[in-house]
N, C-alpha and C positions, 0 to 999 in steps of 0.2 A: 544281488540286491536282497536285503532282509525285509521281512514283514514287520514293520515297526508299529507299535502302539505306544501311547503315552506311558512313560515309566513311573507308574504310581507305586508307592511302597507296598510290598506284599505283606499280608498279615502273617505274623509268626504263628507257628502251631501252638495249640493249647498246652499250657504248662502241665506236665505229667505228674508233678510232685504230689498233688492231692491223692493220686491213685497209687503212690509208691509206699513201700514199707519204710519205717523210720531209718533203717540202715541205708536203703537205696536213696532216700531223700538227702541224707547227710552226704552220701557219695556224690550225688549230682550237684549239691551246693558247693562242695569242694572243687569239683571238676569245672564248674562255671567260674569260680573265683580264680582258679589257675589259668583258665582260658583267657581271662581278661588281660593277662600278660602277653597275649599273642600266641601264634601257632608255634609250639615248641614240641620237643620230643615227648614231654609229659602230656601235652594236649593230644598228640597222636595216640599215645597209649590209652588215654581215656576214651577216645573214639573206638578203639579196638575192644575195650572191655565193657562197653555200654550194655550189651545184651546180657552178660553175666551179672552185672551189677543191678540193672533196672528191670530185667526180664525182657524177653523178645517182644512182647506187645508194645513196650514203651521205648525200645532201643532207638528206633529211627528218630523219634521226636527228641530224645535226649541228645543224640548226635547233632541234629540240626541246631538245637539250642546252644550246644558247646561251640559249634562253628560260629554261630552268630555272636556269641560272647567274645570270641577271639578277634573279630573285625579283620578277617584275612583279606589279603590282596588276591587278585586273580592268579598271580604266580604261586601264592601259598596254597590256594585251592587246587591248582594243577598238581603241585607236589603231593599233597595229601591224596588226591584222586589216584595218581599213578602208583603210589606206594601202598595204597589200601587194598583191603579185601573187597569182594563184591558188595558186601553190606556197607562198608565205608564209602565206596564209590557211589552207591545209591544215595547215601546221606548227603554227599557233596552235591549231587544233581538236584536233590530236593531243596537244598539250601540256596541254590543259585538265585532264585528270584528275590530272596531276602538280602542277598549280599552283593550282587553284581548288577549295577544299573544299566550298563551298556553291553555290547556284544563281545566283550573280551573273552568270555568263557565258552563261546560257541564251539571251539575245538573239543571241549569235554563232551558236549552233546553229540558231536559228530563221532567221537570215539565210542560212546555208548551205543550209538545206532549201528555201529559195525559189528557189535557182538550178537550172539544168539541167546543171551541171558534175558529172559522175558521180563524179569523184575527191573533190570537196568533199562530196558526199552521203555517200560511204563514210566519209570522215574524221569527219563530223558525228555518225555513229551509233556512236561508240565508247563506252567506259565512262562518260564524263561524261553523255552523253544517256541512257544506261541508268539512271543514278541520278536525274537531275533533270528530264528532259523529261516534260511532262504526258502523260497517257494519250491525250488527244485528238490532240495533235501527233505523238506517237509512232506512233499508228495510221496517220495520214496519211503519215508518213514511210515506213512500210512499203509502203503503196500506191504511193508515188512510186518506191521502189526497184523494184517490180514493173513499173511503167510505163516506167521509163527503162533497165531492164536491169541495175541494180546488184545483184550477188549478195547475197542475204540472209545467206549464210554469214558475212559480215563484220560483221553487226549484233551488237553486244555484248549479251549476256544475252537473246537473242531468245527462247529457249525459256522462260525464267523469266517474262518479261513477257507472252508470248503465252498461256501456259497459263490456261485458263478464261476467256479474254476473249471473251465472247459478242458484244460489239459489233464487235470485229475480225473475228470469224468471219462476221458478217452483211455487213460491208463487203467482205470477200474474195469471198463468194458473189455479191454484187451485181456486183462487178468482173468475175468470171468469166462471169456471165450476159451482161453487156454485150459482152464480147469475143466470146463465142460467137455472139450475135445479129448482130454485125457481121462474122462470118466470119473472125475473127482468132484466132490460137492463144492459148491460156491459158498463161501462163508456168509452167514446171515448179515454180519456187520457190513459186508460189501454193499448190499442193497441199501442199507441205512446211509452209508456215506455217499453213495451215488445219488440218492434222493436229496441230500444236502447240497449237492453241486448245482441244483436247479437254480438259475438266477431269479426265478419268480417265487422261490420259496420265501416264506415270511421271515424277514430278518430277525435273528435272535436278539434278545435284550443284551446290551453290553454287560459284561459280568466282571465284578471285582475278582481279584485273585483269591479272595476268601470264599468265593462261590455265591456271593449275594448280588442279584441283578441290580443294575443301575436303573433308576427311574421306573421300576416295576410297581404298579399300583397294588396296594394291599387291599 
């Protein structure tokens, strides 16, 4: 059973073009125009060269925008993911909430969670996983974050999903006991997540996928 929330459209990442050099802007404009024809070999080449053309700080955003312009199907995204480098796979994971309204792409999240690539793990636990990943897999993903040192602050809807989760609390307590018995430190994030499992904790404000709280008074 997945943890479903209303499928509201995800906000697209900010357009990087104001921050790009003129040649990089021209390249991205051309890449977006080409992507409008769908996922093609050319589109995949553009995803591969985004860092070189736009610079590493803007590469992820450029790739997400290229994918969005292509209107890919879940099958298209699966193909791009499995053919791509770790950077391209991360872009696919980041693009999922913008492109796939239902659970069809959950296998890509599951694949990323099986890796030990911490950047893929971080990307996998975004808004799409918060909506569609099963409670069992989500709990194990949180434990993997603690084990690999991925900050839980980046896990989308962490407080909402952890609140009142007695099974997650038990797993966290067992993990802490194992670490202590082995003479190893307990990650500080573990105490944070454990506190969030308290059913009496103040419910978090529902949050849009662009990070803006619903109904929060200004």
